[in-house]
MMTF fields as JSON, N, C-alpha, C and O atoms, coordinates in Angstrom:
{
  "mmtfVersion": "1.0.0",
  "mmtfProducer": "UNKNOWN",
  "numBonds": 395,
  "numAtoms": 396,
  "numGroups": 99,
  "numChains": 1,
  "numModels": 1,
  "chainsPerModel": [1],
  "groupsPerChain": [99],
  "chainIdList": ["A"],
  "bondAtomList": [4, 2, 8, 6, 12, 10, 16, 14, 20, 18, 24, 22, 28, 26, 32, 30, 36, 34, 40, 38, 44, 42, 48, 46, 52, 50, 56, 54, 60, 58, 64, 62, 68, 66, 72, 70, 76, 74, 80, 78, 84, 82, 88, 86, 92, 90, 96, 94, 100, 98, 104, 102, 108, 106, 112, 110, 116, 114, 120, 118, 124, 122, 128, 126, 132, 130, 136, 134, 140, 138, 144, 142, 148, 146, 152, 150, 156, 154, 160, 158, 164, 162, 168, 166, 172, 170, 176, 174, 180, 178, 184, 182, 188, 186, 192, 190, 196, 194, 200, 198, 204, 202, 208, 206, 212, 210, 216, 214, 220, 218, 224, 222, 228, 226, 232, 230, 236, 234, 240, 238, 244, 242, 248, 246, 252, 250, 256, 254, 260, 258, 264, 262, 268, 266, 272, 270, 276, 274, 280, 278, 284, 282, 288, 286, 292, 290, 296, 294, 300, 298, 304, 302, 308, 306, 312, 310, 316, 314, 320, 318, 324, 322, 328, 326, 332, 330, 336, 334, 340, 338, 344, 342, 348, 346, 352, 350, 356, 354, 360, 358, 364, 362, 368, 366, 372, 370, 376, 374, 380, 378, 384, 382, 388, 386, 392, 390],
  "bondOrderList": [1, 1, 1, 1, 1, 1, 1, 1, 1, 1, 1, 1, 1, 1, 1, 1, 1, 1, 1, 1, 1, 1, 1, 1, 1, 1, 1, 1, 1, 1, 1, 1, 1, 1, 1, 1, 1, 1, 1, 1, 1, 1, 1, 1, 1, 1, 1, 1, 1, 1, 1, 1, 1, 1, 1, 1, 1, 1, 1, 1, 1, 1, 1, 1, 1, 1, 1, 1, 1, 1, 1, 1, 1, 1, 1, 1, 1, 1, 1, 1, 1, 1, 1, 1, 1, 1, 1, 1, 1, 1, 1, 1, 1, 1, 1, 1, 1, 1],
  "groupList": [{"groupName": "UNK", "atomNameList": ["N", "CA", "C", "O"], "elementList": ["N", "C", "C", "O"], "formalChargeList": [0, 0, 0, 0], "bondAtomList": [1, 0, 2, 1, 3, 2], "bondOrderList": [1, 1, 2], "singleLetterCode": "X", "chemCompType": "L-PEPTIDE LINKING"}],
  "groupTypeList": [0, 0, 0, 0, 0, 0, 0, 0, 0, 0, 0, 0, 0, 0, 0, 0, 0, 0, 0, 0, 0, 0, 0, 0, 0, 0, 0, 0, 0, 0, 0, 0, 0, 0, 0, 0, 0, 0, 0, 0, 0, 0, 0, 0, 0, 0, 0, 0, 0, 0, 0, 0, 0, 0, 0, 0, 0, 0, 0, 0, 0, 0, 0, 0, 0, 0, 0, 0, 0, 0, 0, 0, 0, 0, 0, 0, 0, 0, 0, 0, 0, 0, 0, 0, 0, 0, 0, 0, 0, 0, 0, 0, 0, 0, 0, 0, 0, 0, 0],
  "groupIdList": [1, 2, 3, 4, 5, 6, 7, 8, 9, 10, 11, 12, 13, 14, 15, 16, 17, 18, 19, 20, 21, 22, 23, 24, 25, 26, 27, 28, 29, 30, 31, 32, 33, 34, 35, 36, 37, 38, 39, 40, 41, 42, 43, 44, 45, 46, 47, 48, 49, 50, 51, 52, 53, 54, 55, 56, 57, 58, 59, 60, 61, 62, 63, 64, 65, 66, 67, 68, 69, 70, 71, 72, 73, 74, 75, 76, 77, 78, 79, 80, 81, 82, 83, 84, 85, 86, 87, 88, 89, 90, 91, 92, 93, 94, 95, 96, 97, 98, 99],
  "secStructList": [7, 7, 3, 3, 7, 6, 6, 6, 6, 7, 7, 3, 3, 7, 7, 7, 7, 7, 7, 7, 7, 7, 7, 7, 7, 4, 4, 4, 3, 3, 3, 3, 3, 3, 7, 7, 1, 1, 1, 7, 2, 2, 2, 2, 2, 2, 2, 2, 2, 2, 2, 1, 7, 7, 7, 2, 2, 2, 2, 2, 2, 2, 2, 2, 2, 2, 2, 2, 2, 1, 3, 3, 3, 3, 3, 3, 3, 7, 2, 2, 2, 2, 2, 2, 2, 2, 2, 2, 2, 2, 2, 6, 6, 7, 7, 3, 3, 3, 7],
  "xCoordList": [-3.585, -2.809, -3.6, -4.043, -3.803, -4.12, -2.918, -1.927, -3.15, -2.138, -2.743, -3.906, -2.284, -2.529, -1.725, -0.513, -2.231, -1.21, -1.614, -1.288, -2.476, -2.832, -1.701, -1.781, -0.727, 0.343, 1.639, 2.389, 1.577, 2.685, 3.306, 4.483, 2.184, 2.39, 3.225, 3.567, 3.509, 4.146, 3.272, 2.376, 3.415, 2.456, 2.79, 3.869, 1.585, 1.623, 1.173, -0.022, 2.03, 1.445, 0.9, 1.718, -0.273, -0.666, -0.291, -0.449, 0.188, 0.473, -0.067, 0.093, -0.713, -1.238, 0.06, 1.018, -0.141, 1.203, 0.423, -0.711, 1.032, 0.378, 1.251, 2.468, 0.469, 1.043, 0.917, -0.138, 1.876, 1.877, 1.557, 2.313, 0.406, 0.121, 0.704, 0.442, 1.565, 2.073, 1.143, 0.678, 1.051, 0.351, 1.147, 2.239, 0.982, 1.588, 2.369, 1.611, 3.586, 4.419, 5.361, 5.61, 5.753, 6.714, 7.894, 8.488, 8.301, 9.366, 9.213, 10.086, 7.922, 7.524, 7.871, 7.793, 8.392, 8.988, 10.317, 11.198, 10.332, 11.213, 11.904, 11.277, 13.362, 13.997, 14.576, 15.568, 13.874, 14.012, 15.025, 14.953, 16.059, 17.15, 16.538, 16.029, 16.633, 16.134, 17.424, 18.492, 17.166, 18.336, 18.65, 17.785, 19.62, 19.991, 21.147, 21.963, 21.149, 22.067, 23.576, 24.428, 23.66, 24.509, 25.83, 26.948, 25.413, 26.263, 27.022, 26.527, 28.084, 28.942, 28.507, 28.123, 28.631, 28.488, 29.335, 28.79, 30.504, 31.551, 30.931, 30.869, 30.511, 30.081, 28.917, 28.939, 27.777, 26.605, 27.006, 26.548, 27.826, 28.228, 28.883, 28.658, 29.693, 30.442, 29.437, 29.815, 28.537, 27.387, 26.511, 26.138, 26.076, 25.326, 26.112, 25.724, 27.38, 28.19, 28.445, 28.384, 28.673, 28.81, 27.507, 27.512, 26.429, 24.987, 24.198, 23.679, 24.195, 23.156, 23.914, 23.337, 25.101, 25.791, 25.686, 25.591, 25.662, 25.723, 27.076, 27.956, 27.266, 28.436, 28.755, 27.913, 29.893, 30.46, 29.554, 29.192, 29.433, 28.526, 27.334, 26.719, 26.494, 25.306, 24.95, 23.938, 25.996, 25.917, 26.007, 25.366, 26.741, 26.914, 25.72, 25.342, 25.1, 23.863, 22.821, 21.967, 22.735, 21.589, 21.927, 20.988, 23.355, 23.392, 23.086, 22.502, 23.46, 23.11, 21.396, 20.828, 20.806, 19.393, 18.83, 17.923, 19.373, 18.903, 19.104, 18.291, 20.23, 20.748, 19.789, 19.206, 19.717, 18.797, 17.285, 16.568, 16.768, 15.409, 14.925, 13.705, 15.907, 15.216, 14.917, 14.447, 15.169, 14.987, 15.265, 15.304, 15.469, 15.504, 15.587, 16.397, 14.786, 14.691, 16.002, 16.411, 16.776, 18.163, 18.121, 19.062, 16.814, 16.809, 15.397, 14.605, 15.033, 13.674, 13.781, 14.792, 12.749, 12.736, 11.814, 10.831, 12.201, 11.385, 11.732, 12.816, 10.759, 10.92, 12.196, 12.898, 12.302, 13.228, 14.635, 15.541, 14.899, 15.955, 16.241, 17.309, 15.176, 15.442, 15.578, 16.536, 14.87, 14.825, 16.304, 16.641, 17.158, 18.528, 19.211, 19.858, 19.088, 19.806, 19.338, 19.986, 18.016, 17.187, 17.925, 18.398, 17.944, 18.537, 19.957, 20.387, 20.67, 22.045, 22.319, 23.34, 21.363, 21.545, 21.116, 21.528, 20.303, 19.559, 20.989, 21.497, 21.46, 22.693, 23.754, 24.29, 24.204, 25.085, 24.445, 25.066, 23.376, 22.703, 22.122, 21.806, 21.99, 21.329, 19.63, 19.142, 19.029, 17.479, 16.831, 17.031, 16.129, 15.823, 14.429, 14.128, 13.602, 12.13, 12.005, 12.697, 11.256, 10.755, 9.255, 8.442, 8.958, 7.423, 6.998, 5.894],
  "yCoordList": [-69.794, -70.89, -72.123, -72.344, -72.985, -74.439, -75.34, -75.256, -76.273, -77.481, -78.589, -78.745, -79.4, -80.625, -81.712, -81.685, -82.655, -83.794, -85.121, -86.168, -84.999, -86.443, -86.988, -88.094, -86.263, -87.076, -87.33, -86.507, -88.537, -89.087, -88.214, -87.985, -87.833, -87.119, -85.848, -85.211, -85.571, -84.019, -82.921, -83.031, -81.887, -80.897, -80.191, -80.057, -79.802, -79.206, -77.741, -77.551, -76.657, -75.536, -74.673, -74.188, -74.499, -73.757, -72.225, -71.49, -71.806, -70.387, -69.819, -70.377, -68.723, -67.742, -67.203, -66.797, -67.299, -66.499, -65.458, -65.661, -64.432, -63.545, -63.859, -64.036, -63.908, -64.173, -62.978, -62.347, -62.686, -61.368, -62.13, -63.048, -61.775, -61.945, -60.859, -59.661, -61.433, -60.208, -60.38, -61.414, -59.147, -59.25, -59.561, -58.992, -60.11, -60.515, -59.313, -58.483, -59.156, -58.173, -58.567, -59.73, -57.702, -57.971, -58.737, -59.481, -58.644, -59.537, -60.743, -61.457, -61.273, -62.769, -63.293, -64.517, -62.409, -63.382, -64.072, -63.569, -65.16, -66.254, -66.366, -66.504, -66.285, -66.834, -68.295, -68.508, -69.356, -70.739, -71.139, -70.728, -71.911, -72.728, -74.122, -74.675, -74.585, -75.941, -76.774, -76.299, -77.939, -79.037, -79.117, -78.768, -79.476, -80.071, -81.07, -81.177, -81.773, -82.885, -82.469, -83.265, -81.001, -80.456, -80.006, -80.489, -78.831, -78.043, -78.784, -79.814, -78.349, -78.896, -78.101, -76.931, -78.937, -78.32, -77.182, -76.208, -77.063, -76.014, -74.771, -73.645, -75.037, -74.015, -73.321, -72.097, -74.123, -73.679, -72.867, -71.73, -73.364, -72.436, -71.384, -70.506, -71.158, -70.137, -69.203, -68.035, -69.411, -68.623, -68.056, -66.889, -68.919, -68.356, -67.285, -66.121, -67.792, -66.45, -65.233, -64.172, -65.189, -64.034, -63.32, -62.108, -64.073, -63.404, -63.011, -61.91, -64.121, -63.89, -63.437, -63.514, -62.996, -62.621, -63.699, -63.243, -64.854, -65.706, -66.02, -65.954, -66.413, -66.894, -68.229, -68.849, -68.638, -69.859, -71.258, -72.355, -70.713, -72.142, -71.992, -73.052, -70.791, -70.648, -71.199, -71.764, -70.859, -71.332, -72.955, -73.631, -73.556, -74.89, -75.682, -76.68, -75.101, -75.737, -75.584, -76.47, -74.483, -74.305, -75.222, -75.857, -75.432, -76.361, -77.841, -78.576, -78.257, -79.596, -79.816, -80.881, -78.753, -78.725, -78.948, -79.756, -78.234, -78.366, -79.9, -80.538, -80.238, -81.644, -82.725, -83.605, -82.605, -83.711, -83.452, -84.447, -82.351, -81.942, -81.559, -81.458, -81.232, -80.755, -79.29, -78.843, -78.529, -77.094, -76.637, -77.417, -75.22, -74.613, -72.917, -72.425, -72.261, -70.935, -70.225, -70.283, -69.474, -69.082, -67.639, -67.115, -66.958, -65.406, -65.168, -65.791, -64.271, -63.635, -62.053, -61.456, -61.468, -60.1, -59.565, -60.204, -58.266, -57.544, -58.137, -58.686, -58.018, -58.377, -57.408, -57.824, -56.356, -55.411, -56.021, -55.953, -56.623, -57.437, -58.471, -58.525, -59.309, -60.821, -60.725, -61.322, -60.13, -60.313, -60.231, -61.064, -59.294, -59.343, -60.58, -61.18, -61.002, -62.364, -63.642, -64.645, -63.287, -64.534, -64.524, -65.556, -63.465, -63.415, -63.798, -64.631, -63.406, -64.015, -65.255, -65.757, -65.972, -67.327, -68.266, -69.392, -67.567, -68.335, -67.968, -68.863, -66.779, -66.676, -67.679, -68.149, -68.138, -69.083, -70.543, -71.518, -70.662, -72.018, -72.845, -74.028, -72.031, -72.543, -72.101, -71.101, -73.196, -73.409, -72.598, -72.953, -71.605, -70.791, -70.189, -70.243, -69.582, -69.082, -68.088, -68.325, -67.119, -66.36, -66.716, -66.734, -67.033, -67.402, -66.315, -66.334],
  "zCoordList": [-30.354, -30.748, -30.479, -29.352, -31.547, -31.325, -31.267, -31.992, -30.246, -30.081, -30.559, -30.186, -31.278, -31.729, -31.187, -31.399, -30.522, -29.962, -30.415, -29.857, -31.652, -32.224, -33.059, -33.594, -33.16, -34.28, -33.145, -32.62, -33.031, -32.089, -30.879, -30.6, -30.3, -29.12, -29.113, -28.117, -30.447, -30.573, -30.783, -31.621, -30.136, -30.337, -31.701, -32.277, -32.018, -33.648, -33.485, -33.258, -33.58, -33.535, -34.752, -35.534, -34.905, -36.059, -36.131, -35.156, -37.273, -37.394, -38.574, -39.659, -38.454, -39.618, -40.1, -39.442, -41.634, -42.502, -43.26, -43.693, -43.385, -44.54, -45.789, -45.74, -46.94, -48.23, -49.025, -49.093, -49.571, -50.495, -51.89, -52.206, -52.793, -53.982, -54.875, -54.764, -55.82, -56.972, -58.357, -58.836, -58.776, -60.012, -61.282, -61.264, -62.103, -63.174, -64.033, -64.535, -64.224, -64.723, -65.847, -66.166, -66.295, -67.68, -67.129, -67.909, -65.89, -65.494, -65.406, -64.913, -65.928, -65.833, -66.967, -67.071, -68.215, -69.432, -69.061, -68.365, -69.564, -69.49, -70.899, -71.949, -70.785, -71.88, -71.736, -71.038, -72.469, -72.455, -73.272, -74.43, -72.947, -73.88, -73.911, -72.936, -75.029, -75.417, -75.767, -76.155, -75.585, -75.823, -77.309, -78.113, -77.646, -79.0, -79.023, -78.108, -80.115, -80.276, -80.922, -81.316, -80.915, -81.691, -81.055, -81.233, -80.163, -79.345, -78.193, -77.735, -77.76, -76.77, -75.532, -75.525, -74.479, -73.137, -72.99, -72.471, -73.309, -73.156, -74.01, -73.515, -75.23, -76.117, -75.493, -75.368, -75.045, -74.342, -73.133, -73.015, -72.227, -71.286, -71.433, -70.601, -72.292, -72.786, -73.376, -73.462, -73.692, -74.649, -73.652, -73.77, -72.489, -71.363, -70.755, -70.657, -70.299, -69.808, -70.622, -70.001, -71.679, -72.581, -73.094, -73.314, -73.273, -73.837, -72.42, -72.239, -71.425, -70.443, -69.183, -68.098, -69.258, -67.969, -67.069, -65.929, -67.082, -65.861, -65.615, -66.473, -64.258, -63.671, -64.283, -64.931, -64.089, -64.8, -63.89, -64.316, -62.693, -62.183, -62.325, -62.214, -62.604, -63.031, -64.659, -65.072, -65.267, -66.96, -66.814, -67.618, -65.869, -65.845, -65.502, -66.115, -64.365, -63.794, -64.761, -64.807, -65.643, -66.596, -67.709, -68.188, -68.301, -69.137, -68.735, -69.531, -67.564, -67.367, -67.119, -67.359, -66.664, -66.666, -68.062, -68.266, -68.988, -70.445, -71.054, -71.724, -70.686, -71.084, -70.352, -70.984, -69.325, -68.512, -68.614, -68.728, -68.588, -68.657, -69.805, -69.93, -71.005, -72.157, -72.269, -73.315, -71.244, -71.566, -70.138, -69.186, -70.046, -68.562, -68.821, -69.606, -68.169, -67.946, -67.605, -66.445, -68.66, -68.408, -67.901, -67.304, -68.217, -67.833, -67.753, -68.46, -66.902, -66.623, -66.724, -66.354, -67.212, -67.317, -68.44, -68.816, -69.003, -69.772, -71.075, -71.274, -72.002, -73.434, -74.148, -75.07, -73.666, -74.154, -73.716, -74.547, -72.452, -71.812, -72.901, -73.511, -73.102, -73.629, -74.954, -75.445, -75.651, -77.244, -77.825, -78.666, -77.419, -77.898, -77.59, -78.449, -76.342, -75.796, -76.673, -76.975, -76.981, -77.609, -79.177, -79.652, -79.757, -81.048, -80.849, -81.647, -80.051, -79.835, -79.673, -80.141, -78.925, -78.823, -80.119, -80.398, -80.712, -82.129, -83.128, -83.804, -83.122, -84.117, -83.775, -84.778, -82.623, -82.378, -82.539, -82.114, -83.067, -83.354, -82.338, -82.467, -81.176, -79.935, -80.133, -80.659, -79.531, -79.655, -78.397, -77.236, -78.708, -77.27, -77.882, -79.074, -76.803, -77.114, -75.87, -74.879, -75.88, -75.063, -74.893, -75.818, -73.428, -72.841, -72.093, -71.548]
}
């Protein structure tokens, strides 16, 4: 262990960490919801609860992120899982994409 006392006389302990590197998998697919000027907050929240199985809190947080940031990843998973959700969001007039 190395102790560094150069920073305001407080010791700094260096630690080694083991980092796991994950290979890219099909779980890396993301369903991204985009902002629009048409749909209400309540409509988007209800849609995320019904289609993406969000909790009310999660749906509200995602809706706020979409509003303020322009987009938000609302679900991750396999294409098999995300495609039907994407189609249902589109059928409700919401703008989404799978990345």
